[in-house]
LUMSE-949645 format. One record per residue (C-alpha): x, y, z. Coordinates in pm, whole numbers, plus 50000, padded with zeros to 5 digits. Each point is the difference from the previous one (the first is absolute). Layout:
XYZ ...
***
This chain:
821486408733365 499645037750042 503815003150063 501735011949685 502154973749825 503215019650048 499475002750373 499064963150015 503274990749824 502035021650237 498354984150305 500654964549863 503645008649940 500305013050352 498454968350141 502364978449791 502935020450121 498924996150361 499644962149950 503404998549838 501495020150284 498484977150261 501314969649807 503455015349968 500215005550376 499204963350066 502424988849728 502775021250151 499334984650340 500224965949833 503395008449850 501305009950343 499004965850132 501574982849698 503335017150065 499804990350367 499344963949902 502954999849760 502225013350278 499034975550273 498024971649844 497065005850237 497014983449836 497665022150200 501315030649819 499304983449665 496474991550115 499535036350101 501155010749653 497464976749839 497245014750218 500985035449890 500044989849633 496564984150037 498735032550149 501675019849721 498234979149735 496664999650179 499505037949981 500545000449625 496904993949787 499944978549689 501585018549714 502185021750222 503355005149819 502004990950315 498124967650073 502004977349772 503355012350136 498834997350362 498834964349945 503394991949846 501655012850318 497684978150209 500754970049776 503725005750043 499595000450380 498104967049995 502654985249768 502785010250240 498084984250287 499584967749805 503704998949915 500895005650365 497504975750153 499804973249730 496225000850055 498084993549680 497005019850130 502135031749997 501134992849645 496434992949892 498935034150131 502865016749814 498954984249671 496355009350052 500815036250090 502165003549688 497154986349792 497725026150156 502585026549918 500154988149641 496215002249977 500145035650136 502745011149759 499205018649678 499924979849678 503505010349901 502875020350130 502714996550265 497614991550287 498804968749821 503584989149921 500945005050365 497014979250115 500874972049760 503624999650114 498895000350364 497624971049937 502814980749832 502205006550303 497294988350241 499394968449798 503734993149998 500125004350377 497044976850049 501694974749777 502884998950250 497474985650248 497674979549780 502394989649723 496935001849778 500675000549625 496715018949956 501365029450203 503095001649782 498054997049676 497705028850103 502955019650129 501854996949668 496905012149814 499635029650235 503695008949971 499884997849620 496915022149997 501695025550225 502955002349758 497745002549697 497695026350152 502715023150130 501075028249768 503665000549895 500455031950201 498784984150322 502985000950241 498734968250167 500024979549678 503494985850074 498634987050332 497044984049824 502434982249766 502014987950298 496854987450171 499094980949684 503474984150005 499494988550359 496584984849918 501404981649699 502784986650220 497344987250242 498194984249707 503184981249905 500114984750349 496724982549922 500264993349630 503714993049969 499645016649660 503295016749909 498045024149778 498535015950314 503525007450125 501065013449664 497005023850000 500745009650362 503565010349910 498665020049703 497525018050225 502745009050248 502305012049725 497175021949864 499475015050341 503695007850046 500265014749649 496955022350058 501455013750322 502525028249957 503194998650201 498555024050256 496724981150037 499234997950374 499164962849974 502844989349775 501694980550283 496764981150063 499644991749632 503564987049987 499574979150315 496844983749865 501724993049669 503004984650182 497744975350181 498354988549679 503344997149819 501244977950284 496994977149975 500364998949620 503664990350040 499114972650249 497384986049767 501865002949672 503524994450127 501195030749812 503015012550197 499995033849821 496555007550139 501184992650352 502965023349951 497625026749867 497744994650301 502935006950233 501065030849803 496455014249995 499544992750373 503265018350073 498795030249803 496694999850187 501844999050331 502325028449898 496985021849913 498394993350338 500915026250262 500994988850352 497014996050228 497584994849711 497014978850094 500824974249728 503744997250049 499704967050188 498004985049714 502625010949747 502824986350210 498124966950006 499425001049624 503725003249929 500914974150267 497604974149856 501455004049652 503564996350133 499054968850196 498414984049695 503195006749806 501964984050285 497794969049966 500934997649635 503705008750014 501124992850354 501775033950017 500405007150372 500195037849940 496355000049892 499034981250317 501935024350219 498555031049835 496484985850007 500284992050370 501365034950078 497195016949808 497334980250183 501625007450334 500035037049912 496304998449908 499054982350322 501785026750201 497845027349845 497625017850240 496225000949948 499724970349763 496624993449840 498494968750157 499494981649670 503485009249882 501464988250330 498554965249945 501474998549648 503355012550127 500184974950281 499154971749763 502725011449756 502405002150293 499174964550109 500544986949647 503275019049980 501144983750323 499124966249846 502445007349719 502605012550246 499774968150207 500304978349690 503035019949886 501884999450330 498764965550115 500015015550348 497714984450259 499775034150170 498785015649675 497374972849956 498855004750359 499635037049920 497784990649703 497744978950222 499795027350264 499145026049734 497234978449854 498604992550347 500015037050089 498205008349677 497494971850053 498975015650329 499405034549851 497744992449703 496464986450032 498744966749875 498705002849647 502575026249903 500874996749629 503684995050077 499394972150254 500634972149749 503355014549895 500975005750363 499124964350106 501834985649699 503145019550089 499824989650366 499554963449903 503045002349774 502135015350275 498954973150249 500814973949740 503475014049942 500684999750373 498864963950015 502354991449714 502855017850175 499364991350365 497854968749973 497415011050259 496884978249940 497715026750144 501135023849724 498884974849737 496664995550175 499505037650020 501055004349636 497414974549886 497275015650213 500865035149876 500144988649637 496584983650039 498655032650142 501405018449699 498174976249766 496815003850202 500215038049977 499164992149641 501935001049674 497595027349890 501455022850267 503515002249856 501415004649651 502534972050048 497524971650061 502474974549867 502485010350267 497534991150276 499584964449872 503734996449930 500895011050352 497734974350163 501294973949755 503595006750108 499184996250369 498254966949940 502904986849793 502385007550285 497754982450246 499784970349764 503804998249980 500095000650379 497204975550070 499314980149683 496235005350029 498804994649644 496825020650038 502235030850039 501794991949674 496764994949809 498605032550140 503215017249891 499604987249642 496435012849992 501025033850138 502845002949750 497544994049717 497635026350139 502915024150031 501004993849639 496395005549892 499715032550198 503365012449874 501925030150125 500135036749899 503644998949895 502204978749782 502314988250279 497024990750215 498414979749721 503264982049932 500454992550370 496484985950031 500564978049695 503284987750148 498264992550331 497574977249819 502914982949826 501754995450334 497094983950177 499294976949705 503674990049995 499804992650372 496914978549950 501774980949723 503014994450229 497734986550272 497504979549798 501494995149653 497225012849772 501805008249674 497255023749889 500975022350292 503625000849885 499125007949639 497815028950108 502615012050248 502725001949732 497765019549763 498845024250268 503515005650136 501305008049651 497095023949944 500675017850332 503715003749927 499315013949653 497345024550125 502135015950271 502325028649900 503624988050026 502225010450287 499325001850371 499404973850270 496474991049884 501194990149654 502754978550154 497474981350213 497854993749691 503044986649817 500714977050294 496414986949996 500134992749627 503384983150032 498714978750290 497114988049788 502414991949715 502224979550230 497034979450114 498944994449641 503564989849904 499474967550191 497284989749753 500854982249674 500635023649712 500705030550215 503614994050102 501115032849842 497855019950245 502704997150264 502565018049786 497515027349916 499245004850370 503695002550082 500605024649715 497265024750090 501004999350369 503635007149914 498975028849775 497785014750273 502764996150262 502645017349790 500755034450132 498004997250324 501635017850292 499234970450229 498794964449937 496274995649951 498924971050227 497184988749769 502324998249699 502624981650205 497454974050108 498984993949641 503584997449874 500764974950276 496984979649901 500975001549633 503504987650073 498734972250225 497804987449714 502915000349757 501674967749899 503305018450025 500935035050105 503225018549934 502165006050303 500135037549945 496205001650009 499924983950342 502945020750126 498235032149904 496724988750153 501694989650326 501675033850030 496695017849942 498334978050260 502735007550254 499525037349939 496284996050046 500394981650332 502535025550126 497625028649922 497104985650201 499665004850376 499634969350224 496345008450072 499055002849633 497734971749886 501585002249653 503294989350157 498794964450044 498994998249637 503345014949892 501944975250216 498064971349847 500825013449653 503695002450089 500024964550131 498304987449685 502515014949758 502954989150218 498634964749995 499655001949621 503615010749960 501194972750235 498124974049796 501905011649692 503505005050141 499934976650306 501195026450247 499154992050363 500575036350097 496955009649799 498024972350166 501035011450347 498985035849925 496774987849839 499124979950313 500715030450219 497845022049776 497134975250006 500204996950378 500015037750042 496975002249768 498184973550201 500675019050322 498635032749862 496675002550181 498455024049747 500304977349696 496954979449901 500054966750179 500024979249681 503205017349892 501514994850344 499214962949987 501564996449657 503105018550121 500334978050309 499654968149796 502555012349743 502405007750285 499504965550150 500564982849666 503185019249922 501374995850353 499394962649984 501724998549662 503015017850153 500054977050304 499215029150232 497384981150195 499815024250292 498955027349758 497664975349830 498274992550329 499675037250080 498315005449666 497704970150048 499095012250349 499145034249861 497884984549724 498074978350247 499355030350221 498415017749702 497384973049937 497345016450223 500435031849796 499734980749673 496604987350115 499005032650166 496784997850198 498675032049846 498794980249696 497524971849960 500834964450101 500234986149648 502545026449900 502084992250308 499944963449903 501035006949641 502905022150108 501274974150247 499814972249744 502675018149798 502514993050279 499134963950084 503034981050129 501905031050113 499944990350369 501234965049919 502975013149802 500845024550278 499844972250259 502244977649788 502585027949986 499895003650380 500414962250042 503085000549778 501465026750226 499344978350308 497155022050128 497054976350049 498235023650242 500165027549740 498624975449745 497004993450224 499405037350046 500105005849624 497554971649935 497675013750264 500225035549871 499704990949632 497044976150011 496355004650101 500575037149951 496305007649957 498994979850305 502695015050220 499105035549906 496324993050061 500884987050344 502305029550059 497155024149937 497794979950234 502774998150259 499885009450366 500145037650064 499694998150380 503605011850061 499435029549770 496715007950175 501905004250324 502765021449845 498015020849749 496244994350028 499035025149728 502414984649750 498774965150087 496395011049957 500705014249655 501864968349896 497054979050113 497655022949807 502084997749681 500254962350044 496204997350016 499625022249695 502464978549804 498094968850103 496695015049892 501295013049665 497614989049727 501234967349844 501154997949644 499844969649778 503004987349811 501955031550064 497395021249822 497155021350123 496614983250004 498565026849767 501624996949657 499165010549648 498694969649808 502045009049692 503304994350175 500634976550291 502485022950169 498645035249950 498225016750290 496645016349955 501315035649999 503395014350061 498935017950317 497544972450089 499104985650337 502204970149914 503005022649944 499315018850320 499794967350193 503454991149874 501225034750097 498534996750348 501544965850063 503395012949885 499655030350228 499074978650301 502864975749937 502465028949973 498645014750324 500354966450176 503634997749889 500655035350124 498294993850337 502014968150049 503215019049929 498995025950260 499214973050255 503384983049951 501745032850088 498644997250354 502694986550237 499344963550076 497734994749700 502674997849731 498914964349918 496255006250006 498284976349754 503374989949848 500704965849847 501034972150234 503744995950053 501794967050022 500445002450377 496214996550022 499754970649761 501114974750261 496455002550133 498814983749677 501924968350093 498654997750354 498044967949928 502144985749724 502395010149727 498915023249719 501574990649669 500375025749724 500844981749678 501585026349779 500024996049623 502285022649799 501744996349666 503355004050172 499414973350269 497344982150206 500124995350377 497854993150300 500245025250283 499024981350315 498945023950276 500044986250353 500205015350345 503804998949969 500175019549673 500204992049630 501784971449834 500484996749627 499304966949829 501445002449646 497874983149738 502514996149716 497854976249794 497045023450008 500005026849731 497605027249903 499844985949649 498934965650125 497375014950231 498605022049725 499854969849772 498054980250259 497765029850078 499125005649637 498664964849960 498494999050347 498125033149969 498754990649654 498654967150134 498395016850303 498285024449765 498644975949743 499804964850141 496585004550172 498395005249660 501794970449834 498314970850175 502024968250051 502865012449783 500275030750220 500024978850316 502814978149864 502015030449892 499515016150340 501094968450180 503164997349792 500925036150060 499434997750375 502064968250028 502865015549802 499905031450211 499974979750325 503094980649899 501825030749869 499275020550312 501014971850233 503354993149841 501115035849938 498365020050279 497984983550277 502244970650086 503225020750035 498155024650224 498434973450223 503314982150019 501675032250122 497355002150273 500604964150105 496644987449876 501374968649840 496824979250017 496624997250169 500065008050373 500164971050248 496684983750075 498055019350258 501605033449915 498335027349797 501515011749679 501845033050040 498675031149825 501685020349729 498875031149813 500815001649631 500515034149845 500654993549630 501365028849792 498965008449645 498744972449768 500554973750265 496775012650162 498034982149725 501404966050095 498974976950291 503104999650222 497964984450282 499244969849777 503554994649876 501104963850013 501754972449813 499624963050067 501484988249672 502544971550026 502725021649846 499445028750243 503225009850180 497995009350309 496484985749991 497395016650214 497335027050004 499355032450182 496594987850116 501674970950185 502465021750193 498425034050086 496755019350025 500195026949735 498555034750005 500595029049765 500475036950055 500305027449736 502705017250207 501484997350347 498295032750089 496654984849907 500724970250227 500855022850292 496795019549947 497974967749989 501464989450332 499185033750154 496314999149902 497914999550316 497244976249884 496744995850196 501414996550349 497435006050273 496924997349780 498044974849799 501314994149645 497785011049714 500234979749679 498635005249649 499454972049748 499435009349635 498934972449763 498765000149640 498914965449885 498815017749684 501585031149852 498415015749690 502064991649695 502304974950177 499874962550066 498234986850309 501854992850325 497794972550147 501954997750327 500245037250074 496885003550216 500874967550177 503435014750076 498425031150153 497874977650221 503114980250102 501695032350106 496945010950196 499684965850158 503555001250137 499935036550110 496475007050125 500484986150348 502985023450042 499305029649769 497275020849847 499684989149636 498315020049724 499444986049652 499625016249658 498794972449769 499135002349632 498185031849900 500815017050333 503724998349917 500185032549806 503065022149985 498415027050213 498824975450266 503344982050020 502045032150022 497775013050279 500104967250193 503794997449988 500245030350227 498324982350292 501364964450009 503204985050141 499964969249779 498814997749642 499564969149782 499365000649625 498704969449812 499575013249647 501765005849671 503295018550001 501945013549707 503245018049934 500925023649719 503744994649976 500415030249776 498045022250240 500254982150335 498285027950192 496854990449812 500074963750116 497664988650274 496824982150105 497054997349758 496725009950169 496304997049928 499405033549828 502654991549738 502335023150186 503394990950137 501445006450345 503445009949875 503495001750139 499735038049980 496744999250196 501654980450278 503165021249995 497835030850055 497924983650275 500315008750367 498654969850192 499585007650369 500984964350084 502184973849840 500584963750095 499644974149726 499175004249633 499334966549833 499815001249619 498504967449879 500225012249643 502274997049698 503125020949929 499825021450315 503744998950081 501505004849655 501265034549907 500605019149680 502644994549737 501215036049999 499735005750375 501984970150120 501385019250300 496655013050129 498064969050121 497095014649804 497364973550068 496904996750215 501724980550276 502785025850027 497475028550001 498054984050285 503194994950197 500855036649942 496495010550104 500584984750342 499164962849987 502724982350199 499424966849825 498954994549640 499364966549833 499895001149622 500884981149682 502655003949732 497824986249721 496584985349921 498584976250260 497024975950013 497185012550222 499514964450127 503614997250114 499965035850131 496974992150211 501764969550147 503155020250077 497955027450165 498204974550216 503324986850132 501495034550055 497045013550200 499784968050200 503505007350132 499455037650046 496814994450201 501264969750189 500134996750377 497155024550044 501895031349894 501105018049687 503765000449956 501485017249695 503534991050102 499234965649859 498925012949657 503164990449814 500214966050173 496324993849933 500415006849628 503174979249990 498174970250155 497135003649751 502385002049705 501954969650124 496694981150018 499165010649643 503534991449888 499704965350144 496794994949803 501455013349673 503794996150029 500545000349624 497625028749931 501725030550151 497735023749806 497304989850253 501835004450332 502845024449923 498135032949930 498965006650362 502265023950189 500045019350326 501105036550017 500705019150320 500724992750363 
***
C-alpha cells in the first residue's frame, strides 16, 4: 500500500506483459504442432497442440485481453479433432471452450463477434456427429449474433455471413423449410458482396455459396441455381492458388455440382468433368483427414454414376471395391457411415441385378439393414436409407416370393416417403418407389386400393421431378405401368392410350432405347384390342437394338430377350407369320437360359417357348423348353425362404412335369418322360433329402469342404421355424408386416437366405472335384430299374394333351396309352370327390350316402379308363390261381389322380366290358416318386437289435368327438408287439405335441390312433390332432430327423390326402413320414371309423408279428388281407374299406 499508484500500475503492466509473453510462446508452439498435423495427419501432433493451447490459456488471468482469443484457438483445435475423429466428446469440449471464450470476451467489439462465429462453427461441427436440431438452432442464433455484433468495417464480417449461411443450410436439413435455404443464400450473397475482389477469403466465400446454391437447386428444382452454383464454384477454384490447403475442397465442391447436374440432364460431359476433378483432388498431397473422407465418399458416389452410365461390370466392381476400402478406413459411428453403407448396398444390388449372384443380394440386404441401424438421425437423407433397404427386399421377394419381404418393403417405402429427401429428384424417386411396391402388391394379391394409391403416387412423382434425364424417364415408366394395370378395370380403358402416349413422347429423341420405356410400351400394346402394324414394327426394331447392345453376361439381356419374344409373338398373332413365331420361340428360349434373370421370368420364358414350339410342330424344341422349365423348379421354390413360400411358388407351376412328360411320350421317349416326372414332382422332398444326403465320398476327397457342408446343413435344419410363410412376431395391425424393418424376424430370413446360398455354392464347388460331378444329383433313369425290383411301378400321367401309364419294370419302360382318360374328366371327378371328402363327415347320413356314391363312381371310372388297361398290359387278367399270392404293384399317380383310390378301382356291373377289380388281382402300394421307393427299400431298419415301438392314442381330444376304440387299439398294438419289441405308449393327456415329437426320434415303429385332419388349401398344416390342442403337422414331420424308421401306422382320418394346389408334392402326413425315413406307411385317404380302424389294425399287426418275429416285408400284404376282409363284410360300402393304403417298400 506504500507503493505509489503509478509504480503499482507499471508493475501490473509488466506482469501482464510477461503473462502474455509466456502465453504467446505456448500458442506459437501449438501452431507449430497444428501445421505438422495438417501436413501428416498425425493425431499426436494435434494432441500436443491442444496441450500447448491449454497451457497458453492457463497462464492468463481472468480479464486478460488475450484470454478470449487464446480460448478460441483452443476451441478450434478441439473442433478439428472432433471432425477428424468423429468423437462427440471432442466436439463437446470444443463447444464448451468457445462458450468460455465468449464469457471472457468484452461486451462488444470484434473479439465477441469472433467468439460467436467460432461457437457457431463448433456447434455446426458437433451437429455433423449428433444430428441434433438443438445444436443447429443454437448455432444459427450464434451466427446471427456474430453478424449483428460485428462492425461494418470488420474484415471478418463476410466470413461471419458465410458461416451463418452454412448454419441455415444445416437447419434446412432438419426442418425441410425452404425459407431456411432462401435465407442461407441471402447470407452467402451478403458475404460475397461485402468482400472486395482482393479479399483474402473471397475464394472461400464463393465456395461456401456454391455449395448452398447446389443444395437449393436440388431442393427447389431450379436449374438456374444449379448453373449459378457451377459458375460460382468455378470462380472459387480459379481464385485458389495451386497448393492451397483448401484446393481439394473446392475441387470437390465444383465436382459435386456438376454431378448433380448430370443426374438431372444426363449430360455425360458433366460426369466426365466431375470425375476428373475428384481424381485431381484425391491426388493432392497432404489432404486434411476430414476432407479426405468427404472426397472419398464423393468419389465412390461418382463411380456409382459412372457404372450406371457405362453399364460396365468392371466399373461396378470398382464401385464396390472403393466402398469396401473406405469402409475399412473410417471408424464405426462416423457421421458418413450411413451414406457409405447405403452406397455400398446399392452397388451390391446393381451387381446382383447384372450378374445374378445370390450372395450379392444377401450382402446388399445386410448392408442396407446396417445403414438403417446406423440411424436415420445420422444422415440428412434418411428417406434414402429406408428406400435402399426397401429395394433390396423387393428384389428378394421377386426372387423368392416370400410375402413378409414384400410387406416389409411396403412399410419401408412409407417410412421413406415420410422421411423425405433433401432434393426434388430424391423426393420424386422415393414417391415413385412407394408407387412401385404398391403396384407390385396389387399385381400379386389384387387389392384395388393399392392400385389406386399407386397411380396417384406415380403421377405425383412424375410431376415433381424436373423433366429430362434418366430419372425422369424411369418415373414416366412407373406411372405408365400403373396406368396400364388400371386400364384392365372397368371405366379406365383409356389409360392404356395415355400410357402409350407419354412413353412415346419420352422416347422421342433418345440416343438409345430406354429399357423401362420399352417394357411399358410392350405391355401397353399387349393390352390393346388391336395395334397398328407400324407400332409393332418400330417396337421390334427397338427391342432388337436393345438386345444387340447388351453383353451375354448382362442380366438385363434376359429381360430384353423376353420383351423381344413378346412383341414378335404379338405381331405374329396379328399377321399370322410363322417367321415371327420362330424368332419369338428362340428369343424366349435364350431368355430362359440366361442364368442371371430372375427365375420367375426364366420359367415364363421357357413355358412361352414350349407353347410356341408346340404350336409350330417343333416338338424337339418344345421338349427342350419343357426340360429347361422342369429343371428350374428347385430354383422357383428356393430353400432360402420359408416352407410355406416354397409351397406357394411351386403351386403356380402345378402340372408342368405332366405336360413335359406327355411331350416326351409323343416323341417316343418314355425314359425321358419318367425322368421329367421324377425331377418335376416332390421337389421339396427331394431337395430336403439332397441336403441330408450322404457326404462320405466328399469327406474322403475334401474333408474341410465336407465339414463345412455338414455345418451349413445343420444350421439350415435348426433355422427358427416360421408359420404360414411369415415370421412368428408380427404387428397386430397387419397380418403380414414384421415387427420392425430391421427386426429379428427380418434377420432370420436374411440368415436362412445366406445359408441356403452358401449351401448352393459349396455344392457347386464339390461337384467340380473329379469323380464327384453327380454328388447329390437327381436320380437318372438308369437307376430307376431298382424301383421295379419287386414288382412294376406304374406312373399314371395326366396331362391336357394326353394321358398314359408308364410301366417301369426291370426291362425298361413301356407306355400304356389311356385314350379314354382325359384331364378334364379326372378334374371333374376330383372336384366332386374332394368336396365330398371335405364335407361329408359333418353331414350325417346324407354325407355317408354322398360319399358312397362318389367312391363307387370313381372306382368304376378308374377301372375302365386306367387300372384295367394297365393290369391287362401286365398280364393280370384275373385273380391269381388258388394257392398263389397276388403279385405286387406300386402305383405312382400324377397330378389330380393322386386324390382318387386307384387301388380300389373295380367294376362288376353287368354292362362292364371287362368286369373285375384291382383288389382281386394285385396287392397295391403307392409311392410319391420312384426315387422315394428306392430310398424306402434302402432304409436299414432295426437289423441286429430289438425293435422299439411307440403307440399314441387319444380316446378324448379337447374340442373333438370321442374315439371310444382308440385306447383299445393302442392296447391291441402293444399286445401283438410286446413279446417281440419294446413298446412305449402316450395315451390321452400325455400325448402332447412336445412329447410326441421327442418320442418319434427314438422309435422304429410308430402307431397313431387319434384324429387326423387335412387343410387342402395349406396341406403343410395338416396332421394329427394332439391333447394340448396342438397339431403334429406335415411340416413338423418333414423337418424331423428320426434316428430310426420302420413302420408308421396312421389310424386316423385324411392322412394320405394332399393339397389342391400342390398336387405334385405328396404333401400329406403319410408322405412326410415316408420322406422322414419310415420304409412303410399305412394311412387313409379320407375319414374312417375308429371301430373299423381298430379291427384293421388288429389284423395287420397279427400278420406282422406272426411266427414269432416282426417282418415288415409283409406290411403291404397284411394291409391287403385286412382290407379284403373288410371288403367282404361291406362289399357295397366302399367308403368303409377303400380309404386304407400302403406307401413305401
